N, C-alpha and C positions, 0 to 999 in steps of 0.2 A: 430395190428395195421398195417394198410399198408403200403407196400414196399416205395411206393410214399410219404406217410406221415412221415416216419421215412427219408425220404431223405429231406425233407421241415424243419423237427425238427430238426437236425442234420445242417442245413446249416443255420436257424437260428443263432442258438448259434455260429458258429465258421466262417461264411465267408461272412455275408449278409452289411458288411461295405464294400465289395469291389464291391457289386453291385449297390451303389450310390456313391462312392467315398464320404463315411462320410459325406452326404448331411447335417447332421444334423450341419459339421462346416465349410457349406459354407459361404460366402457371405450374408448377411440376403438380402441385396438390389436384388439377384435373385432370392429370394420368394416371393411366390404372398403373397398380403397383405390378405386374405381369411383365407390364415395359417398360418399367423403371430395371427390371432384372432381367429382361428376357436377354438371352445368347445370341449373338450374332447370326445372318441367316446363313443356311447351308451357302458355299456360293456355287455349287454342283446343282443346284435347283436353280428354279426359279424364283424372282421373288414373291409373284402370286400371279395365279390363272383366274383370268376373268372373263367370265361367259365361255371359256374354251380358248382362250387368246394367255398366252403367257406373257410374262413380262420380264424380261431377262435382267441379269444381275448386273449386265453389264449397262442398263440406263442406268439404275440405283446407283455404280461405284463411279459415276461419272458426275449425278447430281452429289452424292458426300460427298465427294470432293471440292467441288463446287463450294457446297456451303461451310465445310471447315477452314475453309480458305479465308471466307467470309468472315468468320472467327463464332459460326456455332460450333459448340462443343462436340465432340467424338465419341459420345455416348449411346447407351439404349434407348433412350428419350429421342431424341436427334434421328436414330435407327429405326423407329415407329412412325414417326410424323413423316419423315419422307417415305417412306414405304406406303404410308397414306395418301402421298400427294404423287405417287406413281399411278396408285389403285383408282384416285380419284380421278386421273388426266385419261387412264385407257377407258374410264366408264364413260367420261366424255366424249373423247374420242370415238368412239363405238355410238355413242347417239349421235353425234355428228355426222357419222357415216351413212346410219341408218336415214337419215332426214336428204342425203343427197348432199352434206354440205361442201365435202369433199371435191364435187365437181363442179363448183362455183369457181369460173376461169377468175374471178380475182384471188381465190382460196388458192387456187392452185400457182397464183405468181407468187402467193407470201409463202408459199410453200418451197418454190423453189429459190425465190430470192432468200429465203432461210437457209436452205442448202448450200447454197453458194460461198454466204457469209460466213459460215460454221467451216467447209471446206477454207477458204481466205485464210481465218482466224489458225487454223490448224498447220498449213503450210507455214506461216509467219511465224508461231511457235517452233515449229520445229527447225526453221532456218536460223534462229537464234540459237537455239540448243545447239546446233551445229557448229555454230560459229562465235562460239568463246571468245571474250574479249577476256587476254590478256595482263596480269598486273602491270607489265611493263608499257603495254599499251595505255593502259588507264594512267600508267605515270606520264609518259608521255605526252597523251590530252591534257591533263592537267595542265603540265609545265605550258606546254602552247596557248591553254586560257590563259593562265598566270602572266604570260608575256603580251596577249594582246590586250590585257586589263591595264598594264601602264602600274609605275610603281605608285602611283598618288590618285587619290579619289579627290572630287571637287562638290562641293556643297552649291547650288546654282540654282540663278533663276531666268527666265526668258518670258518674251513676248512675242507671239506669232501671232501674224498679222497674213493677208492675203497677197499684197503687191509689195514690190521694193519700196516705193514711195510713200506706202506709208511706214514701212520703217524706218526710213529718213526721216520722217514727219516727228516719229516718237524719239530717235536718238536726238535731235534737233531741240526738241521740248527738255530732254535727259542734261544735253551740254547748258539748259537754262537753269539748272538746280531743280528740275521736278523730280520727283518723288517715282523709283522705277517702280515700286509697289504699286502707288496709286495709277500707274499707267498699265499696267499689265491688267489691273482691276479693269479698267475703262475700255482698254483694246483689246487685248490679246483675245484670240477665238478657240485658246488652248484651256482646257480643265484645268489646269494648275492657274489661271487668270484670278479664282475666288481667293487662292495663297498668295496672291501678289508675285504670282509665277513663280512660285518657289516649285522645281523638280525634287529637290534633294539632296542625298550625297548618291553620286554617282562614278563611277569608274570609265573614263573612256572608251573600252571595249566593249559598255552599255549602250551605248549611243549612237548615231549613225555615223558618218565618219566628218561629215561638213561641218556637224555641228559640235563633236568631240576636238576638232582641230581647234577651230576657234576659240572653243572654253580653255584647252591646254596653254593657250597663250596668253591669257587671263593671270593680272596677280589678283592677289585679294580684293575686292573692291572696284574692281573694274569692270567696265562693260564694252561690248563691241563698238567701234566705229561707224564700221560700215556694214550694213543687214548682211545676214547668213541665209545661202538658201539652201533648202532640205528638198525631199519629197513635200515635205507636210505644209509648208510656204517660206516665208521670211522671218527668219527670228534677230529678236535684238537678245542679246546674250549680258547678264554679269553674275562673276564669281563673288560670293560671301565668305569662302572661307575652302583652303586648300591643306590636305592630311594625307599622312603616308598611308596608305593599302593594306588593309590586313585581311587577306584572305584567308579562309580556314583552312585547316590542312585536310589533307589528300584522306584520311580516314575519315573525315566527318564528311564527305560530301560524293565519297567512293562509287554509293547506291544511287544516288543521282546523275552521276556521270557517267556512270555504265551506262543505268536508262535510257540518256541521251544519245550517247554513241551507238546503242543498240538500235535506236529510233533512227537515226541517221543511216545506219548500215541497211535494217530493211526498206527505207527510202530510197538508196541505190540499189539496192537489188529489185525494186518497184519498176524503177527506171529501166534498169536493163532488159527487165523481162518485156516492158512497155514496148518497148524498141526492138524486140525481137520478134515481138506479136504481130501476125496478119490484124490490122483495124483496120474493117470497111466504115 
């Protein structure tokens, strides 16, 4: 593929809205009547020919699919606006080449990077499409997550400090009837300090193991009598409430669950490809 054509294709993907001010969303009163009623372009012909250079229908199809996926209507107005975008892009691309901008090393690097990123995205999209997640796999993952979350959730507060000695000092003050909320505001290094250390309702599966293991052994109103260490520091934890955990049904979270599973599947494939690649 010629360098100028790569530039034009990349621009179609990432920057054409800027060339038209998103014409497809402009006031329809400013759009010629002919554009509103225009028939679809002939798929056997170029979208347009600019100074002897044909703009292929493939570029238009890619751009239109993206715009429709983003919520623009699939109508004659959108078609006309996207055609103008492609023409503007080709005109600007030709102007850039006439000034020798395509020979600039930084521009060549950007074009090469755009090509690499587009191909990488195309591979990932194809991988996900060719490895569909079954309903059975979704159900199994849902049950796994449900099991990890536990049957209860806890309204929990904590005070986070850098050292065990500081945490022990705070526990000593609590033993002398100091208010947990006041100590959290005074000592805690966590963002929750402003709210008296309140994290809110949380299931054990949503917290780091050391924290959740200490939390689930507390009754309502109890706090940890020894500091709890996690990768974040040292915690003093108090449970303000306990209730049954009610997870949304599978049908309500199916799309998000599928997206999460696809993400994990893609990460695993990248790790496999990386392990097989020769990286020097």
